[in-house]
mmJSON file of the N, C-alpha and C atoms, coordinates in Angstrom:
{"data_MODEL":{"atom_site":{
"group_PDB":["ATOM","ATOM","ATOM","ATOM","ATOM","ATOM","ATOM","ATOM","ATOM","ATOM","ATOM","ATOM","ATOM","ATOM","ATOM","ATOM","ATOM","ATOM","ATOM","ATOM","ATOM","ATOM","ATOM","ATOM","ATOM","ATOM","ATOM","ATOM","ATOM","ATOM","ATOM","ATOM","ATOM","ATOM","ATOM","ATOM","ATOM","ATOM","ATOM","ATOM","ATOM","ATOM","ATOM","ATOM","ATOM","ATOM","ATOM","ATOM","ATOM","ATOM","ATOM","ATOM","ATOM","ATOM","ATOM","ATOM","ATOM","ATOM","ATOM","ATOM","ATOM","ATOM","ATOM","ATOM","ATOM","ATOM","ATOM","ATOM","ATOM","ATOM","ATOM","ATOM","ATOM","ATOM","ATOM","ATOM","ATOM","ATOM","ATOM","ATOM","ATOM","ATOM","ATOM","ATOM","ATOM","ATOM","ATOM","ATOM","ATOM","ATOM","ATOM","ATOM","ATOM","ATOM","ATOM","ATOM","ATOM","ATOM","ATOM","ATOM","ATOM","ATOM","ATOM","ATOM","ATOM","ATOM","ATOM","ATOM","ATOM","ATOM","ATOM","ATOM","ATOM","ATOM","ATOM","ATOM","ATOM","ATOM","ATOM","ATOM","ATOM","ATOM","ATOM","ATOM","ATOM","ATOM","ATOM","ATOM","ATOM","ATOM","ATOM","ATOM","ATOM","ATOM","ATOM","ATOM","ATOM","ATOM","ATOM","ATOM","ATOM","ATOM","ATOM","ATOM","ATOM","ATOM","ATOM","ATOM","ATOM","ATOM","ATOM","ATOM","ATOM","ATOM","ATOM","ATOM","ATOM","ATOM","ATOM","ATOM","ATOM","ATOM","ATOM","ATOM","ATOM","ATOM","ATOM","ATOM","ATOM","ATOM","ATOM","ATOM","ATOM","ATOM","ATOM","ATOM","ATOM","ATOM","ATOM","ATOM","ATOM","ATOM","ATOM","ATOM","ATOM","ATOM","ATOM","ATOM","ATOM","ATOM","ATOM","ATOM","ATOM","ATOM","ATOM","ATOM","ATOM","ATOM","ATOM","ATOM","ATOM","ATOM","ATOM","ATOM","ATOM","ATOM","ATOM","ATOM","ATOM","ATOM","ATOM","ATOM","ATOM","ATOM","ATOM","ATOM","ATOM","ATOM","ATOM","ATOM","ATOM","ATOM"],
"id":[1,2,3,4,5,6,7,8,9,10,11,12,13,14,15,16,17,18,19,20,21,22,23,24,25,26,27,28,29,30,31,32,33,34,35,36,37,38,39,40,41,42,43,44,45,46,47,48,49,50,51,52,53,54,55,56,57,58,59,60,61,62,63,64,65,66,67,68,69,70,71,72,73,74,75,76,77,78,79,80,81,82,83,84,85,86,87,88,89,90,91,92,93,94,95,96,97,98,99,100,101,102,103,104,105,106,107,108,109,110,111,112,113,114,115,116,117,118,119,120,121,122,123,124,125,126,127,128,129,130,131,132,133,134,135,136,137,138,139,140,141,142,143,144,145,146,147,148,149,150,151,152,153,154,155,156,157,158,159,160,161,162,163,164,165,166,167,168,169,170,171,172,173,174,175,176,177,178,179,180,181,182,183,184,185,186,187,188,189,190,191,192,193,194,195,196,197,198,199,200,201,202,203,204,205,206,207,208,209,210,211,212,213,214,215,216,217,218,219,220,221,222],
"type_symbol":["N","C","C","N","C","C","N","C","C","N","C","C","N","C","C","N","C","C","N","C","C","N","C","C","N","C","C","N","C","C","N","C","C","N","C","C","N","C","C","N","C","C","N","C","C","N","C","C","N","C","C","N","C","C","N","C","C","N","C","C","N","C","C","N","C","C","N","C","C","N","C","C","N","C","C","N","C","C","N","C","C","N","C","C","N","C","C","N","C","C","N","C","C","N","C","C","N","C","C","N","C","C","N","C","C","N","C","C","N","C","C","N","C","C","N","C","C","N","C","C","N","C","C","N","C","C","N","C","C","N","C","C","N","C","C","N","C","C","N","C","C","N","C","C","N","C","C","N","C","C","N","C","C","N","C","C","N","C","C","N","C","C","N","C","C","N","C","C","N","C","C","N","C","C","N","C","C","N","C","C","N","C","C","N","C","C","N","C","C","N","C","C","N","C","C","N","C","C","N","C","C","N","C","C","N","C","C","N","C","C","N","C","C","N","C","C","N","C","C","N","C","C"],
"label_atom_id":["N","CA","C","N","CA","C","N","CA","C","N","CA","C","N","CA","C","N","CA","C","N","CA","C","N","CA","C","N","CA","C","N","CA","C","N","CA","C","N","CA","C","N","CA","C","N","CA","C","N","CA","C","N","CA","C","N","CA","C","N","CA","C","N","CA","C","N","CA","C","N","CA","C","N","CA","C","N","CA","C","N","CA","C","N","CA","C","N","CA","C","N","CA","C","N","CA","C","N","CA","C","N","CA","C","N","CA","C","N","CA","C","N","CA","C","N","CA","C","N","CA","C","N","CA","C","N","CA","C","N","CA","C","N","CA","C","N","CA","C","N","CA","C","N","CA","C","N","CA","C","N","CA","C","N","CA","C","N","CA","C","N","CA","C","N","CA","C","N","CA","C","N","CA","C","N","CA","C","N","CA","C","N","CA","C","N","CA","C","N","CA","C","N","CA","C","N","CA","C","N","CA","C","N","CA","C","N","CA","C","N","CA","C","N","CA","C","N","CA","C","N","CA","C","N","CA","C","N","CA","C","N","CA","C","N","CA","C","N","CA","C","N","CA","C","N","CA","C","N","CA","C","N","CA","C","N","CA","C"],
"label_alt_id":[null,null,null,null,null,null,null,null,null,null,null,null,null,null,null,null,null,null,null,null,null,null,null,null,null,null,null,null,null,null,null,null,null,null,null,null,null,null,null,null,null,null,null,null,null,null,null,null,null,null,null,null,null,null,null,null,null,null,null,null,null,null,null,null,null,null,null,null,null,null,null,null,null,null,null,null,null,null,null,null,null,null,null,null,null,null,null,null,null,null,null,null,null,null,null,null,null,null,null,null,null,null,null,null,null,null,null,null,null,null,null,null,null,null,null,null,null,null,null,null,null,null,null,null,null,null,null,null,null,null,null,null,null,null,null,null,null,null,null,null,null,null,null,null,null,null,null,null,null,null,null,null,null,null,null,null,null,null,null,null,null,null,null,null,null,null,null,null,null,null,null,null,null,null,null,null,null,null,null,null,null,null,null,null,null,null,null,null,null,null,null,null,null,null,null,null,null,null,null,null,null,null,null,null,null,null,null,null,null,null,null,null,null,null,null,null,null,null,null,null,null,null],
"label_comp_id":["MET","MET","MET","THR","THR","THR","ASP","ASP","ASP","GLY","GLY","GLY","LYS","LYS","LYS","LEU","LEU","LEU","ALA","ALA","ALA","VAL","VAL","VAL","ILE","ILE","ILE","PHE","PHE","PHE","PHE","PHE","PHE","GLU","GLU","GLU","ALA","ALA","ALA","GLY","GLY","GLY","ILE","ILE","ILE","VAL","VAL","VAL","LEU","LEU","LEU","THR","THR","THR","LEU","LEU","LEU","ILE","ILE","ILE","SER","SER","SER","MET","MET","MET","VAL","VAL","VAL","LEU","LEU","LEU","GLY","GLY","GLY","PRO","PRO","PRO","PHE","PHE","PHE","GLU","GLU","GLU","ILE","ILE","ILE","THR","THR","THR","ASP","ASP","ASP","PRO","PRO","PRO","ALA","ALA","ALA","LEU","LEU","LEU","ALA","ALA","ALA","ALA","ALA","ALA","ALA","ALA","ALA","SER","SER","SER","ILE","ILE","ILE","ALA","ALA","ALA","CYS","CYS","CYS","VAL","VAL","VAL","CYS","CYS","CYS","ALA","ALA","ALA","LEU","LEU","LEU","ALA","ALA","ALA","GLY","GLY","GLY","MET","MET","MET","VAL","VAL","VAL","MET","MET","MET","ALA","ALA","ALA","PHE","PHE","PHE","GLU","GLU","GLU","SER","SER","SER","TRP","TRP","TRP","LYS","LYS","LYS","GLU","GLU","GLU","PRO","PRO","PRO","GLU","GLU","GLU","ILE","ILE","ILE","THR","THR","THR","GLN","GLN","GLN","ASN","ASN","ASN","SER","SER","SER","ASN","ASN","ASN","GLU","GLU","GLU","THR","THR","THR","GLU","GLU","GLU","GLU","GLU","GLU","GLU","GLU","GLU","LYS","LYS","LYS","GLU","GLU","GLU","GLN","GLN","GLN","LEU","LEU","LEU"],
"label_asym_id":["A","A","A","A","A","A","A","A","A","A","A","A","A","A","A","A","A","A","A","A","A","A","A","A","A","A","A","A","A","A","A","A","A","A","A","A","A","A","A","A","A","A","A","A","A","A","A","A","A","A","A","A","A","A","A","A","A","A","A","A","A","A","A","A","A","A","A","A","A","A","A","A","A","A","A","A","A","A","A","A","A","A","A","A","A","A","A","A","A","A","A","A","A","A","A","A","A","A","A","A","A","A","A","A","A","A","A","A","A","A","A","A","A","A","A","A","A","A","A","A","A","A","A","A","A","A","A","A","A","A","A","A","A","A","A","A","A","A","A","A","A","A","A","A","A","A","A","A","A","A","A","A","A","A","A","A","A","A","A","A","A","A","A","A","A","A","A","A","A","A","A","A","A","A","A","A","A","A","A","A","A","A","A","A","A","A","A","A","A","A","A","A","A","A","A","A","A","A","A","A","A","A","A","A","A","A","A","A","A","A","A","A","A","A","A","A","A","A","A","A","A","A"],
"label_entity_id":["1","1","1","1","1","1","1","1","1","1","1","1","1","1","1","1","1","1","1","1","1","1","1","1","1","1","1","1","1","1","1","1","1","1","1","1","1","1","1","1","1","1","1","1","1","1","1","1","1","1","1","1","1","1","1","1","1","1","1","1","1","1","1","1","1","1","1","1","1","1","1","1","1","1","1","1","1","1","1","1","1","1","1","1","1","1","1","1","1","1","1","1","1","1","1","1","1","1","1","1","1","1","1","1","1","1","1","1","1","1","1","1","1","1","1","1","1","1","1","1","1","1","1","1","1","1","1","1","1","1","1","1","1","1","1","1","1","1","1","1","1","1","1","1","1","1","1","1","1","1","1","1","1","1","1","1","1","1","1","1","1","1","1","1","1","1","1","1","1","1","1","1","1","1","1","1","1","1","1","1","1","1","1","1","1","1","1","1","1","1","1","1","1","1","1","1","1","1","1","1","1","1","1","1","1","1","1","1","1","1","1","1","1","1","1","1","1","1","1","1","1","1"],
"label_seq_id":[1,1,1,2,2,2,3,3,3,4,4,4,5,5,5,6,6,6,7,7,7,8,8,8,9,9,9,10,10,10,11,11,11,12,12,12,13,13,13,14,14,14,15,15,15,16,16,16,17,17,17,18,18,18,19,19,19,20,20,20,21,21,21,22,22,22,23,23,23,24,24,24,25,25,25,26,26,26,27,27,27,28,28,28,29,29,29,30,30,30,31,31,31,32,32,32,33,33,33,34,34,34,35,35,35,36,36,36,37,37,37,38,38,38,39,39,39,40,40,40,41,41,41,42,42,42,43,43,43,44,44,44,45,45,45,46,46,46,47,47,47,48,48,48,49,49,49,50,50,50,51,51,51,52,52,52,53,53,53,54,54,54,55,55,55,56,56,56,57,57,57,58,58,58,59,59,59,60,60,60,61,61,61,62,62,62,63,63,63,64,64,64,65,65,65,66,66,66,67,67,67,68,68,68,69,69,69,70,70,70,71,71,71,72,72,72,73,73,73,74,74,74],
"pdbx_PDB_ins_code":[null,null,null,null,null,null,null,null,null,null,null,null,null,null,null,null,null,null,null,null,null,null,null,null,null,null,null,null,null,null,null,null,null,null,null,null,null,null,null,null,null,null,null,null,null,null,null,null,null,null,null,null,null,null,null,null,null,null,null,null,null,null,null,null,null,null,null,null,null,null,null,null,null,null,null,null,null,null,null,null,null,null,null,null,null,null,null,null,null,null,null,null,null,null,null,null,null,null,null,null,null,null,null,null,null,null,null,null,null,null,null,null,null,null,null,null,null,null,null,null,null,null,null,null,null,null,null,null,null,null,null,null,null,null,null,null,null,null,null,null,null,null,null,null,null,null,null,null,null,null,null,null,null,null,null,null,null,null,null,null,null,null,null,null,null,null,null,null,null,null,null,null,null,null,null,null,null,null,null,null,null,null,null,null,null,null,null,null,null,null,null,null,null,null,null,null,null,null,null,null,null,null,null,null,null,null,null,null,null,null,null,null,null,null,null,null,null,null,null,null,null,null],
"Cartn_x":[1.824,1.954,0.66,0.837,-0.334,-0.95,-2.183,-2.872,-2.169,-1.594,-0.892,0.313,1.084,2.256,1.827,0.754,0.25,-0.271,-0.864,-1.344,-0.18,0.922,2.1,2.654,2.663,3.155,2.27,0.949,0.041,0.234,0.411,0.626,1.937,2.99,4.269,4.173,3.477,3.293,2.482,1.479,0.688,1.495,2.38,3.215,4.171,4.778,5.703,4.96,3.789,3.022,2.555,2.237,1.852,3.02,4.202,5.384,5.693,5.533,5.737,4.747,3.51,2.49,2.8,3.292,3.613,4.803,5.718,6.869,6.479,5.672,5.304,4.302,3.461,2.419,2.937,3.876,4.356,5.067,5.554,6.204,5.208,3.915,2.821,2.831,3.257,3.151,1.905,0.754,-0.493,-1.022,-0.933,-1.517,-0.853,0.473,1.086,0.891,0.837,0.629,-0.751,-1.763,-3.119,-3.246,-2.569,-2.607,-1.946,-0.801,-0.111,-0.942,-1.599,-2.436,-3.643,-4.224,-5.383,-4.993,-3.874,-3.408,-3.022,-2.48,-2.141,-3.389,-4.48,-5.739,-6.243,-6.147,-6.583,-5.697,-4.388,-3.464,-3.764,-4.073,-4.383,-5.659,-6.663,-7.914,-7.699,-6.908,-6.614,-5.828,-4.912,-4.154,-5.044,-6.023,-6.946,-7.799,-8.26,-9.06,-8.239,-7.002,-6.139,-5.804,-5.62,-5.298,-6.467,-7.68,-8.839,-9.049,-8.748,-8.875,-7.825,-6.672,-5.612,-5.94,-6.911,-7.306,-7.899,-8.438,-9.077,-8.07,-6.834,-5.829,-5.341,-5.08,-4.517,-3.064,-2.641,-1.263,-0.322,0.742,1.738,2.945,3.245,4.395,5.572,6.751,7.94,8.03,7.356,7.389,6.159,5.72,4.5,4.703,5.939,6.213,6.104,5.8,5.683,4.453,4.566,3.421,2.531,1.377,0.435,1.005,1.772,2.35,3.357,4.158,5.138,4.438,3.318,2.585,1.974,1.507,0.915,1.972,3.189,4.25,4.647,4.481,4.83,3.756],
"Cartn_y":[-12.83,-11.457,-11.092,-10.489,-10.129,-8.83,-8.585,-7.36,-6.118,-6.218,-5.071,-4.663,-5.646,-5.343,-4.784,-5.329,-4.838,-3.405,-3.076,-1.715,-0.734,-1.127,-0.253,-0.027,-1.074,-0.929,0.036,-0.086,0.835,2.268,2.459,3.812,4.401,3.596,4.099,4.456,3.633,3.952,5.232,5.411,6.638,7.871,7.752,8.894,9.259,8.254,8.522,9.184,8.678,9.278,10.692,10.937,12.292,13.256,12.82,13.675,13.947,12.94,13.151,14.177,14.08,15.031,16.439,16.532,17.846,18.496,17.692,18.242,18.648,17.839,18.124,19.27,19.453,20.48,21.894,22.368,23.741,23.993,22.941,23.1,23.012,23.04,23.018,21.778,20.674,19.375,18.731,19.195,18.897,17.482,16.971,15.642,14.546,14.425,13.401,13.695,14.968,15.317,14.887,15.12,14.684,13.165,12.5,11.039,10.459,11.024,10.543,10.797,11.947,12.254,11.329,11.014,10.113,8.707,8.218,6.89,6.887,8.001,8.1,8.002,8.593,8.496,7.06,6.36,4.962,4.106,4.352,3.608,3.885,5.122,5.457,4.767,4.75,4.061,2.556,1.972,0.539,0.244,1.139,0.966,1.042,1.937,2.037,0.778,0.253,-0.974,-2.123,-2.254,-3.326,-3.14,-1.896,-1.648,-2.021,-1.695,-2.065,-3.576,-4.24,-5.694,-6.372,-5.75,-6.375,-6.376,-5.595,-5.618,-6.962,-7.687,-8.967,-10.111,-9.876,-10.931,-11.198,-12.46,-12.756,-12.287,-11.947,-11.511,-12.697,-12.494,-13.54,-13.199,-14.059,-13.838,-14.656,-14.3,-15.03,-16.375,-16.525,-17.768,-18.617,-18.635,-19.355,-20.87,-21.34,-22.773,-23.41,-22.626,-23.17,-24.061,-25.086,-25.957,-25.369,-25.944,-25.455,-25.601,-26.666,-26.871,-25.778,-25.386,-24.333,-23.001,-22.751,-21.507,-21.48,-22.65,-22.703,-22.479,-22.91,-22.741,-21.279,-20.535,-19.109,-18.407],
"Cartn_z":[-0.725,-0.278,0.46,1.61,2.399,1.895,2.328,1.916,2.451,3.637,4.214,3.382,2.931,2.102,0.754,0.205,-1.074,-0.943,0.192,0.425,0.451,1.072,1.12,-0.284,-1.094,-2.467,-3.26,-3.107,-3.799,-3.32,-2.018,-1.51,-2.027,-2.071,-2.578,-4.059,-4.837,-6.251,-6.412,-5.578,-5.633,-5.285,-4.301,-3.924,-5.052,-5.683,-6.793,-7.952,-8.287,-9.381,-9.039,-7.788,-7.374,-7.524,-7.123,-7.274,-8.741,-9.587,-11.027,-11.549,-11.136,-11.563,-11.072,-9.837,-9.274,-9.979,-10.495,-11.209,-12.627,-13.293,-14.682,-14.812,-13.828,-13.902,-14.115,-13.307,-13.495,-14.831,-15.454,-16.753,-17.907,-17.576,-18.545,-19.426,-18.86,-19.529,-18.929,-19.384,-18.674,-18.902,-20.117,-20.373,-19.537,-19.547,-18.681,-17.191,-16.824,-15.419,-14.95,-15.785,-15.433,-15.421,-16.343,-16.367,-15.116,-14.735,-13.539,-12.284,-12.222,-11.061,-10.991,-12.136,-12.156,-11.713,-12.199,-11.798,-10.325,-9.833,-8.415,-7.544,-7.988,-7.233,-7.188,-8.3,-8.344,-7.435,-7.463,-6.59,-5.127,-4.794,-3.404,-2.946,-3.796,-3.439,-3.297,-4.196,-4.097,-2.828,-2.474,-1.237,-0.01,-0.03,1.103,1.228,0.107,0.145,0.713,0.235,0.732,2.204,2.629,4.036,4.937,4.523,5.33,5.342,4.236,4.185,5.062,5.227,6.016,7.506,7.946,9.354,9.739,8.776,9.045,9.139,8.698,8.707,10.122,10.432,11.756,11.831,13.03,13.226,13.036,12.284,12.073,12.933,13.859,14.727,14.231,14.672,14.265,14.964,16.087,16.842,16.544,15.299,14.955,14.943,15.044,15.022,16.405,17.408,18.748,18.848,19.645,19.861,20.947,21.111,22.107,23.53,23.769,25.103,25.436,24.447,24.678,24.953,24.275,24.485,25.9,26.389,27.723,28.804,28.545,29.534,29.662,28.594,28.644,29.397],
"occupancy":[1.0,1.0,1.0,1.0,1.0,1.0,1.0,1.0,1.0,1.0,1.0,1.0,1.0,1.0,1.0,1.0,1.0,1.0,1.0,1.0,1.0,1.0,1.0,1.0,1.0,1.0,1.0,1.0,1.0,1.0,1.0,1.0,1.0,1.0,1.0,1.0,1.0,1.0,1.0,1.0,1.0,1.0,1.0,1.0,1.0,1.0,1.0,1.0,1.0,1.0,1.0,1.0,1.0,1.0,1.0,1.0,1.0,1.0,1.0,1.0,1.0,1.0,1.0,1.0,1.0,1.0,1.0,1.0,1.0,1.0,1.0,1.0,1.0,1.0,1.0,1.0,1.0,1.0,1.0,1.0,1.0,1.0,1.0,1.0,1.0,1.0,1.0,1.0,1.0,1.0,1.0,1.0,1.0,1.0,1.0,1.0,1.0,1.0,1.0,1.0,1.0,1.0,1.0,1.0,1.0,1.0,1.0,1.0,1.0,1.0,1.0,1.0,1.0,1.0,1.0,1.0,1.0,1.0,1.0,1.0,1.0,1.0,1.0,1.0,1.0,1.0,1.0,1.0,1.0,1.0,1.0,1.0,1.0,1.0,1.0,1.0,1.0,1.0,1.0,1.0,1.0,1.0,1.0,1.0,1.0,1.0,1.0,1.0,1.0,1.0,1.0,1.0,1.0,1.0,1.0,1.0,1.0,1.0,1.0,1.0,1.0,1.0,1.0,1.0,1.0,1.0,1.0,1.0,1.0,1.0,1.0,1.0,1.0,1.0,1.0,1.0,1.0,1.0,1.0,1.0,1.0,1.0,1.0,1.0,1.0,1.0,1.0,1.0,1.0,1.0,1.0,1.0,1.0,1.0,1.0,1.0,1.0,1.0,1.0,1.0,1.0,1.0,1.0,1.0,1.0,1.0,1.0,1.0,1.0,1.0,1.0,1.0,1.0,1.0,1.0,1.0,1.0,1.0,1.0,1.0,1.0,1.0],
"B_iso_or_equiv":[0.0,0.0,0.0,0.0,0.0,0.0,0.0,0.0,0.0,0.0,0.0,0.0,0.0,0.0,0.0,0.0,0.0,0.0,0.0,0.0,0.0,0.0,0.0,0.0,0.0,0.0,0.0,0.0,0.0,0.0,0.0,0.0,0.0,0.0,0.0,0.0,0.0,0.0,0.0,0.0,0.0,0.0,0.0,0.0,0.0,0.0,0.0,0.0,0.0,0.0,0.0,0.0,0.0,0.0,0.0,0.0,0.0,0.0,0.0,0.0,0.0,0.0,0.0,0.0,0.0,0.0,0.0,0.0,0.0,0.0,0.0,0.0,0.0,0.0,0.0,0.0,0.0,0.0,0.0,0.0,0.0,0.0,0.0,0.0,0.0,0.0,0.0,0.0,0.0,0.0,0.0,0.0,0.0,0.0,0.0,0.0,0.0,0.0,0.0,0.0,0.0,0.0,0.0,0.0,0.0,0.0,0.0,0.0,0.0,0.0,0.0,0.0,0.0,0.0,0.0,0.0,0.0,0.0,0.0,0.0,0.0,0.0,0.0,0.0,0.0,0.0,0.0,0.0,0.0,0.0,0.0,0.0,0.0,0.0,0.0,0.0,0.0,0.0,0.0,0.0,0.0,0.0,0.0,0.0,0.0,0.0,0.0,0.0,0.0,0.0,0.0,0.0,0.0,0.0,0.0,0.0,0.0,0.0,0.0,0.0,0.0,0.0,0.0,0.0,0.0,0.0,0.0,0.0,0.0,0.0,0.0,0.0,0.0,0.0,0.0,0.0,0.0,0.0,0.0,0.0,0.0,0.0,0.0,0.0,0.0,0.0,0.0,0.0,0.0,0.0,0.0,0.0,0.0,0.0,0.0,0.0,0.0,0.0,0.0,0.0,0.0,0.0,0.0,0.0,0.0,0.0,0.0,0.0,0.0,0.0,0.0,0.0,0.0,0.0,0.0,0.0,0.0,0.0,0.0,0.0,0.0,0.0],
"pdbx_formal_charge":[null,null,null,null,null,null,null,null,null,null,null,null,null,null,null,null,null,null,null,null,null,null,null,null,null,null,null,null,null,null,null,null,null,null,null,null,null,null,null,null,null,null,null,null,null,null,null,null,null,null,null,null,null,null,null,null,null,null,null,null,null,null,null,null,null,null,null,null,null,null,null,null,null,null,null,null,null,null,null,null,null,null,null,null,null,null,null,null,null,null,null,null,null,null,null,null,null,null,null,null,null,null,null,null,null,null,null,null,null,null,null,null,null,null,null,null,null,null,null,null,null,null,null,null,null,null,null,null,null,null,null,null,null,null,null,null,null,null,null,null,null,null,null,null,null,null,null,null,null,null,null,null,null,null,null,null,null,null,null,null,null,null,null,null,null,null,null,null,null,null,null,null,null,null,null,null,null,null,null,null,null,null,null,null,null,null,null,null,null,null,null,null,null,null,null,null,null,null,null,null,null,null,null,null,null,null,null,null,null,null,null,null,null,null,null,null,null,null,null,null,null,null],
"auth_seq_id":[1,1,1,2,2,2,3,3,3,4,4,4,5,5,5,6,6,6,7,7,7,8,8,8,9,9,9,10,10,10,11,11,11,12,12,12,13,13,13,14,14,14,15,15,15,16,16,16,17,17,17,18,18,18,19,19,19,20,20,20,21,21,21,22,22,22,23,23,23,24,24,24,25,25,25,26,26,26,27,27,27,28,28,28,29,29,29,30,30,30,31,31,31,32,32,32,33,33,33,34,34,34,35,35,35,36,36,36,37,37,37,38,38,38,39,39,39,40,40,40,41,41,41,42,42,42,43,43,43,44,44,44,45,45,45,46,46,46,47,47,47,48,48,48,49,49,49,50,50,50,51,51,51,52,52,52,53,53,53,54,54,54,55,55,55,56,56,56,57,57,57,58,58,58,59,59,59,60,60,60,61,61,61,62,62,62,63,63,63,64,64,64,65,65,65,66,66,66,67,67,67,68,68,68,69,69,69,70,70,70,71,71,71,72,72,72,73,73,73,74,74,74],
"auth_comp_id":["MET","MET","MET","THR","THR","THR","ASP","ASP","ASP","GLY","GLY","GLY","LYS","LYS","LYS","LEU","LEU","LEU","ALA","ALA","ALA","VAL","VAL","VAL","ILE","ILE","ILE","PHE","PHE","PHE","PHE","PHE","PHE","GLU","GLU","GLU","ALA","ALA","ALA","GLY","GLY","GLY","ILE","ILE","ILE","VAL","VAL","VAL","LEU","LEU","LEU","THR","THR","THR","LEU","LEU","LEU","ILE","ILE","ILE","SER","SER","SER","MET","MET","MET","VAL","VAL","VAL","LEU","LEU","LEU","GLY","GLY","GLY","PRO","PRO","PRO","PHE","PHE","PHE","GLU","GLU","GLU","ILE","ILE","ILE","THR","THR","THR","ASP","ASP","ASP","PRO","PRO","PRO","ALA","ALA","ALA","LEU","LEU","LEU","ALA","ALA","ALA","ALA","ALA","ALA","ALA","ALA","ALA","SER","SER","SER","ILE","ILE","ILE","ALA","ALA","ALA","CYS","CYS","CYS","VAL","VAL","VAL","CYS","CYS","CYS","ALA","ALA","ALA","LEU","LEU","LEU","ALA","ALA","ALA","GLY","GLY","GLY","MET","MET","MET","VAL","VAL","VAL","MET","MET","MET","ALA","ALA","ALA","PHE","PHE","PHE","GLU","GLU","GLU","SER","SER","SER","TRP","TRP","TRP","LYS","LYS","LYS","GLU","GLU","GLU","PRO","PRO","PRO","GLU","GLU","GLU","ILE","ILE","ILE","THR","THR","THR","GLN","GLN","GLN","ASN","ASN","ASN","SER","SER","SER","ASN","ASN","ASN","GLU","GLU","GLU","THR","THR","THR","GLU","GLU","GLU","GLU","GLU","GLU","GLU","GLU","GLU","LYS","LYS","LYS","GLU","GLU","GLU","GLN","GLN","GLN","LEU","LEU","LEU"],
"auth_asym_id":["A","A","A","A","A","A","A","A","A","A","A","A","A","A","A","A","A","A","A","A","A","A","A","A","A","A","A","A","A","A","A","A","A","A","A","A","A","A","A","A","A","A","A","A","A","A","A","A","A","A","A","A","A","A","A","A","A","A","A","A","A","A","A","A","A","A","A","A","A","A","A","A","A","A","A","A","A","A","A","A","A","A","A","A","A","A","A","A","A","A","A","A","A","A","A","A","A","A","A","A","A","A","A","A","A","A","A","A","A","A","A","A","A","A","A","A","A","A","A","A","A","A","A","A","A","A","A","A","A","A","A","A","A","A","A","A","A","A","A","A","A","A","A","A","A","A","A","A","A","A","A","A","A","A","A","A","A","A","A","A","A","A","A","A","A","A","A","A","A","A","A","A","A","A","A","A","A","A","A","A","A","A","A","A","A","A","A","A","A","A","A","A","A","A","A","A","A","A","A","A","A","A","A","A","A","A","A","A","A","A","A","A","A","A","A","A","A","A","A","A","A","A"],
"auth_atom_id":["N","CA","C","N","CA","C","N","CA","C","N","CA","C","N","CA","C","N","CA","C","N","CA","C","N","CA","C","N","CA","C","N","CA","C","N","CA","C","N","CA","C","N","CA","C","N","CA","C","N","CA","C","N","CA","C","N","CA","C","N","CA","C","N","CA","C","N","CA","C","N","CA","C","N","CA","C","N","CA","C","N","CA","C","N","CA","C","N","CA","C","N","CA","C","N","CA","C","N","CA","C","N","CA","C","N","CA","C","N","CA","C","N","CA","C","N","CA","C","N","CA","C","N","CA","C","N","CA","C","N","CA","C","N","CA","C","N","CA","C","N","CA","C","N","CA","C","N","CA","C","N","CA","C","N","CA","C","N","CA","C","N","CA","C","N","CA","C","N","CA","C","N","CA","C","N","CA","C","N","CA","C","N","CA","C","N","CA","C","N","CA","C","N","CA","C","N","CA","C","N","CA","C","N","CA","C","N","CA","C","N","CA","C","N","CA","C","N","CA","C","N","CA","C","N","CA","C","N","CA","C","N","CA","C","N","CA","C","N","CA","C","N","CA","C","N","CA","C","N","CA","C","N","CA","C","N","CA","C"],
"pdbx_PDB_model_num":[1,1,1,1,1,1,1,1,1,1,1,1,1,1,1,1,1,1,1,1,1,1,1,1,1,1,1,1,1,1,1,1,1,1,1,1,1,1,1,1,1,1,1,1,1,1,1,1,1,1,1,1,1,1,1,1,1,1,1,1,1,1,1,1,1,1,1,1,1,1,1,1,1,1,1,1,1,1,1,1,1,1,1,1,1,1,1,1,1,1,1,1,1,1,1,1,1,1,1,1,1,1,1,1,1,1,1,1,1,1,1,1,1,1,1,1,1,1,1,1,1,1,1,1,1,1,1,1,1,1,1,1,1,1,1,1,1,1,1,1,1,1,1,1,1,1,1,1,1,1,1,1,1,1,1,1,1,1,1,1,1,1,1,1,1,1,1,1,1,1,1,1,1,1,1,1,1,1,1,1,1,1,1,1,1,1,1,1,1,1,1,1,1,1,1,1,1,1,1,1,1,1,1,1,1,1,1,1,1,1,1,1,1,1,1,1,1,1,1,1,1,1]
}}}
């Protein structure tokens, strides 16, 4: 799994936990709401780290099986 895909997973988990926190907060269920918000912050930070690390990865194309001669002809 690449860093870019892992970053998306962390961001999606953070969004879900944020929504859970936003729903629980108004009903005065504060302990689980604060726990979900704290974990969402950690997921968001982990997603940002993974996203910045994925900038260093080489681009993977679908035509990666081409030989050097085929690439020169294009």
